[in-house]
C-alpha positions as CSV (number, residue, x, y, z in Angstrom):
1,M,-17.0,12.7,32.1
2,K,-18.2,8.8,31.0
3,K,-14.9,7.8,28.7
4,F,-12.6,9.2,31.6
5,L,-15.0,6.8,34.0
6,I,-15.2,3.4,31.4
7,Y,-11.1,4.4,31.4
8,I,-10.6,3.8,35.4
9,L,-13.5,0.9,35.5
10,L,-11.2,-1.2,32.4
11,I,-7.5,0.2,34.9
12,L,-9.5,-1.2,37.8
13,N,-11.0,-4.4,35.9
14,S,-6.7,-5.1,34.9
15,V,-5.5,-4.6,38.8
16,V,-8.1,-6.9,39.9
17,S,-6.9,-9.7,37.4
18,F,-4.0,-9.0,37.9
19,S,-3.9,-9.6,41.4
20,Q,-5.9,-12.9,41.0
21,E,-3.9,-14.5,38.7
22,E,-0.4,-13.7,40.6
23,I,-1.0,-13.8,44.0
24,D,-3.4,-16.7,45.1
25,T,-3.9,-17.7,49.1
26,T,-5.3,-21.1,48.1
27,K,-4.5,-22.2,51.2
28,V,-5.9,-20.9,54.2
29,D,-6.1,-21.8,57.8
30,T,-8.9,-21.9,60.5
31,T,-8.1,-18.4,61.4
32,G,-8.7,-17.1,57.9
33,Y,-5.1,-16.0,57.4
34,A,-2.9,-18.3,54.2
35,Q,-0.5,-20.4,54.8
36,Y,1.1,-20.0,52.0
37,Y,0.9,-17.6,48.3
38,I,1.5,-18.2,44.9
39,I,2.9,-15.3,43.3
40,E,3.9,-15.8,39.4
41,G,3.1,-20.1,39.7
42,D,6.6,-19.7,42.4
43,T,4.7,-21.1,45.7
44,I,6.3,-18.9,49.3
45,P,5.2,-20.1,52.7
46,H,3.7,-16.9,54.7
47,E,7.0,-16.9,57.4
48,A,9.0,-15.7,54.0
49,I,6.4,-12.7,53.9
50,D,7.7,-10.4,56.7
51,L,5.1,-8.6,57.5
52,E,3.7,-7.6,61.3
53,E,1.2,-9.3,62.6
54,V,-2.2,-7.5,63.4
55,V,-5.1,-8.5,65.8
56,I,-8.5,-8.2,64.5
57,M,-10.4,-7.2,66.8
58,G,-14.2,-7.8,67.4
59,K,-16.7,-5.9,69.1
60,L,-17.9,-6.8,72.7
61,N,-21.4,-7.6,73.3
62,F,-22.4,-7.8,77.2
63,E,-25.5,-9.3,77.8
64,D,-26.6,-6.6,80.3
65,K,-25.2,-3.4,82.0
66,L,-24.2,-5.4,84.8
67,A,-22.2,-7.5,82.8
68,R,-20.7,-4.4,80.9
69,R,-19.8,-3.1,84.1
70,R,-17.7,-6.0,85.8
71,Y,-15.8,-5.9,82.5
72,L,-14.7,-2.0,82.7
73,I,-13.7,-2.2,85.8
74,L,-11.2,-6.1,85.1
75,R,-10.4,-3.2,82.6
76,R,-9.4,-0.4,84.9
77,K,-7.5,-3.3,86.7
78,T,-5.6,-5.4,84.3
79,R,-4.4,-1.9,83.4
80,K,-3.2,-0.7,86.8
81,V,-1.0,-4.0,87.1
82,Y,0.6,-4.9,83.9
83,P,3.1,-2.1,83.6
84,Y,4.0,-3.8,87.1
85,A,4.4,-7.1,85.9
86,K,6.3,-6.2,83.0
87,L,8.8,-4.5,85.0
88,A,9.1,-7.6,86.9
89,S,9.4,-9.2,84.2
90,D,12.0,-6.9,82.7
91,R,14.2,-7.1,86.3
92,L,14.1,-11.2,86.2
93,T,15.8,-10.8,82.5
94,E,18.4,-8.3,83.1
95,L,19.2,-10.6,87.1
96,N,19.3,-13.6,84.8
97,N,21.8,-11.9,82.5
98,R,24.0,-10.0,85.1
99,L,24.0,-13.8,87.1
100,K,25.9,-14.8,83.8
101,D,28.6,-13.1,84.4
102,I,29.1,-13.7,88.1
103,N,30.9,-16.6,88.7
104,S,31.2,-15.9,93.1
105,K,27.4,-17.8,94.8
106,R,29.0,-15.1,97.4
107,S,29.0,-12.5,94.3
108,K,25.9,-13.5,93.1
109,K,23.8,-13.3,96.7
110,K,25.4,-10.7,96.9
111,Y,23.8,-9.1,93.8
112,I,20.4,-10.6,94.4
113,K,20.2,-8.6,97.3
114,I,20.8,-5.3,96.0
115,L,18.2,-5.7,93.3
116,Q,15.2,-6.7,95.6
117,K,16.0,-4.3,97.3
118,Y,16.0,-1.9,94.5
119,M,12.9,-3.0,93.4
120,E,11.6,-2.9,97.7
121,E,12.1,0.4,97.6
122,E,10.7,1.5,94.4
123,F,7.3,-0.5,94.2
124,T,6.6,-1.4,98.1
125,E,4.3,2.0,98.7
126,E,2.7,1.6,95.0
127,L,1.7,-2.4,95.4
128,K,0.2,-1.6,99.2
129,K,-1.8,0.6,97.8
130,M,-3.6,-2.4,95.2
131,T,-7.0,-4.0,96.0
132,R,-7.1,-7.6,97.2
133,T,-8.4,-8.3,93.3
134,E,-5.7,-5.9,91.8
135,G,-2.6,-7.8,94.0
136,Q,-4.6,-11.9,92.0
137,I,-4.7,-10.1,88.9
138,L,-0.5,-8.9,89.6
139,V,0.0,-12.2,90.6
140,K,-1.4,-13.7,87.3
141,L,0.3,-11.1,85.0
142,V,3.7,-11.7,86.5
143,H,3.1,-15.9,85.4
144,R,2.4,-14.4,81.8
145,Q,4.8,-12.0,81.1
146,T,8.0,-14.2,83.3
147,G,6.8,-18.0,83.0
148,V,6.8,-18.1,86.5
149,T,4.5,-18.1,89.5
150,M,5.6,-15.7,92.3
151,F,6.1,-18.5,95.1
152,D,8.3,-19.4,92.4
153,L,10.3,-16.8,92.2
154,V,10.2,-15.9,95.9
155,K,11.7,-19.5,96.6
156,E,14.0,-19.0,93.9
157,Y,15.5,-16.1,94.6
158,R,15.1,-16.2,98.3
159,S,14.3,-19.6,100.6
160,G,11.5,-21.9,100.2
161,W,11.0,-21.6,103.8
162,R,10.4,-17.9,102.9
163,A,8.5,-18.5,100.2
164,F,5.7,-20.5,102.2
165,W,5.3,-17.7,104.4
166,Y,5.1,-15.1,102.1
167,N,1.8,-17.3,100.7
168,N,0.2,-18.0,104.2
169,T,0.5,-14.6,104.0
170,A,-0.9,-13.2,101.4
171,K,-3.7,-15.7,101.8
172,L,-4.9,-13.8,104.3
173,F,-5.9,-11.2,102.0
174,S,-7.3,-14.2,99.4
175,I,-4.6,-14.2,97.3
176,S,-2.5,-16.7,96.3
177,L,1.0,-16.7,95.3
178,K,1.0,-19.7,93.0
179,E,-1.7,-19.0,91.3
180,E,-1.0,-18.8,87.3
181,Y,-2.3,-17.1,84.5
182,D,-4.2,-19.5,82.1
183,P,-6.6,-17.8,79.4
184,I,-7.2,-21.6,78.1
185,N,-8.7,-22.9,81.0
186,I,-9.8,-19.8,82.8
187,E,-12.3,-17.6,81.7
188,E,-11.6,-14.5,83.7
189,D,-7.8,-14.4,82.1
190,F,-9.7,-15.0,78.6
191,W,-11.2,-11.4,79.0
192,I,-8.1,-9.9,80.7
193,E,-5.7,-11.6,77.4
194,D,-8.5,-9.6,75.3
195,I,-8.5,-6.7,77.6
196,L,-4.7,-6.6,77.0
197,Q,-4.3,-7.0,73.3
198,R,-7.2,-4.1,73.0
199,S,-5.0,-2.2,74.9
200,F,-1.6,-2.9,73.1
201,Q,-3.6,-2.2,69.9
202,A,-4.6,1.6,71.0
203,N,-1.5,2.5,72.6
204,I,-2.9,2.0,75.9
205,L,0.2,0.1,77.0
206,D,3.9,-0.9,76.2
207,E,3.5,-4.9,74.4
208,Q,5.6,-7.1,75.9
209,K,5.6,-10.7,74.4
210,T,4.2,-13.3,76.9
211,A,6.2,-15.9,78.2
212,L,4.0,-18.8,77.9
213,D,3.2,-20.3,74.5
214,F,-1.0,-19.9,73.6
215,S,-3.0,-17.9,70.8
216,F,-5.1,-15.4,71.2
217,Y,-6.6,-16.4,68.2
218,D,-7.5,-20.1,69.5
219,L,-8.4,-18.7,72.6
220,R,-10.9,-16.0,70.6
221,N,-12.1,-18.6,68.8
222,K,-12.6,-20.8,72.3
223,W,-14.4,-18.6,74.0
224,S,-16.6,-16.6,71.4
225,G,-19.2,-19.3,71.1
226,S,-19.2,-19.1,75.2
227,K,-22.0,-17.5,77.6
228,K,-20.5,-13.9,77.5
229,T,-19.1,-11.6,79.9
230,T,-21.7,-12.4,82.9
231,S,-19.2,-15.1,84.4
232,L,-16.8,-12.0,85.2
233,K,-16.3,-12.3,88.8
234,K,-16.9,-8.7,91.2
C-alpha cells in the first residue's frame, strides 16, 4: 500500500510539472482571467480558446435583516417581470426583421398594428396586476434587453404625441417610461443585475444577452467596495 501511494504521488507530481511547463497563464488582467496562454512555446490569445464564460458569484452579505428583506423583495419583483422584458425584445427583433421584407409604408403600418394588438391581448391583463415598483423595474429591463427606452419604443412605433401622454399617465403612478437601466451608476440597478446573473446560473430565468454595453465583472469590482445592500429602496 505504501509503495502504491508513493507511485500515485509521483504520477501527480509529473502531471503538475507538465502543466506548469506546457501551459503558462502568465498575463492576467484585473479580473483574474488570463489574457493569453503559452502552450508548448506558442502564444495563443485567450479569445482563441473556445470556453463558455462562467460568472463566479460571491456570497451575499447583508448588514441587517432589513437589508436582506429588501434584497429578497427586489429579487421576487425582478424575476417576475424579466420574462416580459425578454419577450418585448424578442417581439422587437421579430418586428424589425419582418419590416425589412416589407416595402410598402402602408403594409408596414398594418403589420405594426397587428403585432401591437397581439401584444396587448396577450399581456395587458398580466401587466395590470403589476405593482408600481414592478412596473418601473419592467421599464428598466425593457431598456436592458432592447437598448431603447419604453418611451422611445412607443414614440417610434406609434406617435410622439401618444408617447407623451403614455409617459404622463405613467407618472400618475410614479413610473417614468423614459427610465434607463444604468447598473454602472445606480446601485439598485446593479443589484437587479446581480439577481439576474444568479437567476441565469440557477436556471430560474432564461438568459438573453443585454443590448447595453457593460461588464458584470467591472460592475462587481466597482460596487463590492461600496456600502452594502442597506441602500436598496423599499
